[in-house]
C-alpha positions in Angstrom: -108.6 10.2 -74.5 -107.0 13.6 -73.7 -103.5 14.8 -74.3 -102.0 17.8 -72.5 -99.4 19.8 -74.3 -97.2 22.4 -72.7 -96.5 25.2 -75.1 -94.1 27.2 -72.9 -90.5 27.6 -73.8 -88.3 24.5 -73.1 -85.8 26.3 -70.7 -88.7 27.6 -68.6 -90.3 24.2 -68.4 -87.0 22.4 -67.3 -86.2 25.1 -64.7 -89.7 24.7 -63.2 -89.6 20.9 -63.3 -86.3 20.7 -61.4 -86.4 23.0 -58.4 -83.3 23.2 -56.1 -83.9 21.7 -52.5 -81.3 23.2 -50.2 -82.5 21.2 -47.3 -81.9 18.0 -49.0 -78.5 19.1 -50.2 -77.6 20.2 -46.7 -78.8 16.9 -45.2 -76.9 14.9 -47.9 -73.7 16.9 -47.1 -74.2 16.4 -43.4 -74.7 12.7 -43.9 -71.6 12.4 -46.1 -69.6 14.3 -43.5 -70.9 12.1 -40.7 -70.1 8.9 -42.5 -66.6 10.2 -43.4 -65.9 11.5 -39.9 -67.2 8.2 -38.4 -65.1 6.1 -40.7 -62.0 8.2 -40.0 -62.7 8.1 -36.2 -63.3 4.3 -36.3 -60.1 3.7 -38.3 -58.1 6.0 -35.9 -59.6 4.3 -32.9 -58.8 0.9 -34.3 -55.1 1.8 -35.0 -54.8 3.6 -31.6 -56.3 0.5 -29.8 -53.8 -1.8 -31.5 -51.0 0.5 -30.7 -52.1 0.8 -27.0 -52.5 -3.0 -26.8 -48.9 -3.4 -28.2 -47.6 -0.9 -25.7 -49.4 -2.6 -22.9 -47.8 -5.9 -23.9 -44.4 -4.3 -24.0 -44.9 -2.6 -20.7 -46.0 -5.9 -19.1 -42.9 -7.6 -20.5 -40.7 -4.8 -19.2 -42.4 -5.1 -15.8 -41.8 -8.9 -15.8 -38.1 -8.4 -16.7 -37.7 -5.7 -14.1 -39.2 -7.9 -11.4 -36.9 -10.7 -12.5 -33.9 -8.4 -12.4 -35.0 -7.1 -9.0 -35.2 -10.7 -7.7 -31.7 -11.4 -9.0 -30.4 -8.2 -7.6 -31.9 -8.9 -4.2 -30.3 -12.4 -4.2 -27.0 -10.9 -5.3 -27.2 -8.2 -2.6 -27.9 -10.8 0.1 -24.9 -12.8 -1.2 -22.7 -9.7 -1.1 -23.9 -8.9 2.4 -23.1 -12.4 3.6 -19.7 -12.2 1.9 -19.1 -8.8 3.5 -19.9 -10.3 6.9 -17.5 -13.2 6.2 -14.8 -10.7 5.2 -15.5 -8.7 8.4 -15.1 -11.8 10.5 -11.9 -12.8 8.7 -10.5 -9.3 9.2 -11.3 -9.4 12.8 -9.5 -12.8 13.1 -6.5 -11.4 11.3 -6.4 -8.3 13.5 -6.6 -10.5 16.5 -4.4 -13.4 15.6 -1.9 -12.3 12.9 0.0 -9.9 15.2 0.5 -12.7 17.6 1.8 -15.0 14.9 4.1 -12.3 13.6 5.4 -11.6 17.1 6.1 -15.3 17.6 8.3 -15.3 14.5 10.1 -12.2 15.7 10.5 -13.8 19.1 12.2 -16.8 17.6 14.6 -14.7 15.7 15.3 -12.3 18.6 15.9 -14.9 21.3 19.7 -15.1 22.0 21.4 -18.4 22.9 21.8 -17.3 26.5 18.1 -16.7 27.1 15.2 -19.1 27.2 11.6 -18.4 28.0 9.4 -20.0 30.6 6.1 -18.3 29.9 4.7 -16.1 27.1 1.3 -14.5 27.5 -0.2 -12.6 24.5 -3.3 -10.5 24.8 -4.8 -7.6 22.8 -1.8 -5.5 21.9 0.4 -6.7 24.8 2.8 -9.5 25.5 4.1 -10.6 28.9 7.2 -12.9 29.0 9.1 -14.6 31.8 12.2 -16.7 31.6 15.9 -17.2 32.5 19.2 -15.9 31.3 22.8 -16.3 32.1 23.5 -12.6 32.5 21.6 -9.3 32.6 23.3 -8.4 29.4 21.6 -11.3 27.6 18.2 -9.9 28.8 19.1 -6.4 27.5 20.2 -7.8 24.2 16.9 -9.7 23.9 14.9 -6.6 24.7 16.9 -4.5 22.1 16.3 -7.2 19.4 12.6 -7.1 20.2 12.4 -3.3 20.0 13.9 -3.4 16.5 11.1 -5.6 15.1 8.3 -3.8 13.1 5.5 -5.5 14.9 6.7 -4.3 18.3 5.8 -0.7 19.3 7.6 -0.6 22.7 9.5 -2.8 25.1 9.3 -2.3 28.8 12.2 -2.3 31.2 13.0 -5.9 32.2 12.7 -6.9 35.8 15.5 -9.3 36.8 16.2 -11.4 39.9 19.4 -13.4 40.6 18.8 -17.0 41.2 20.9 -20.2 41.3 19.8 -23.3 39.3 21.4 -26.5 38.2 21.2 -25.4 34.6 23.7 -22.6 35.3 21.2 -19.8 34.8 21.7 -17.0 37.3 19.0 -14.4 36.3 15.3 -14.7 36.3 13.6 -12.0 34.3 10.1 -10.7 33.3 9.6 -8.5 30.3 6.5 -6.8 28.8 6.1 -5.3 25.3 3.4 -3.8 23.1 2.7 -5.0 19.6 1.1 -3.2 16.7 -2.3 -3.7 15.1 -2.2 -5.7 11.8 -3.3 -2.6 9.8 -0.3 -0.6 10.9 2.3 -3.3 10.2 4.5 -2.5 7.2 7.0 -4.7 5.4 10.6 -4.4 6.4 12.9 -2.4 4.0 14.7 -5.6 2.9 11.4 -7.1 2.0 10.6 -4.1 -0.2 14.0 -4.4 -1.9 13.3 -8.1 -2.6 9.9 -7.2 -4.1 11.4 -4.5 -6.3 14.1 -6.9 -7.4 11.6 -9.6 -8.3 9.5 -7.0 -10.2 12.5 -5.8 -12.2 13.2 -9.3 -13.3 
């Protein structure tokens, strides 16, 4: 049996027994850094992936809502277009028919007792009338009353012919006048006064 003794100083022996390996330390540092960076990268990627997934879900929901709103807006636009067309048709009817109705009301108020009509023809902006009267003055009074109506723009000169009838009428006449468009008809002054009086009450 043999025993080996090292008689060198203790500090020298410990320094020699534990040499420093720089390569191992560098490898260990690189490994630790790699693991740390990998862990951080993985955690960041996981968080980013979840965030992107949530944003994708929100964007998809927003797209669905926008598509739904677009469908509703398209349906509303079509409804408004149809309503606009209906209003256009109603306005065209008013522009065509309402002046005629307004003129018939004026005609009823302007017709004197000594005049009666045989024919009234209403076309776009024009009215042609024919009838009988006792005297030419009755025809002139009738034309003057028509010219004072707001719906009438102008009254032509009446054409009269003397005739004899059993009813006693002695003048046949024809009279033309022009009527306004519905958009240019304004209320009479007395109507404005009535409206203001009602508003003040």
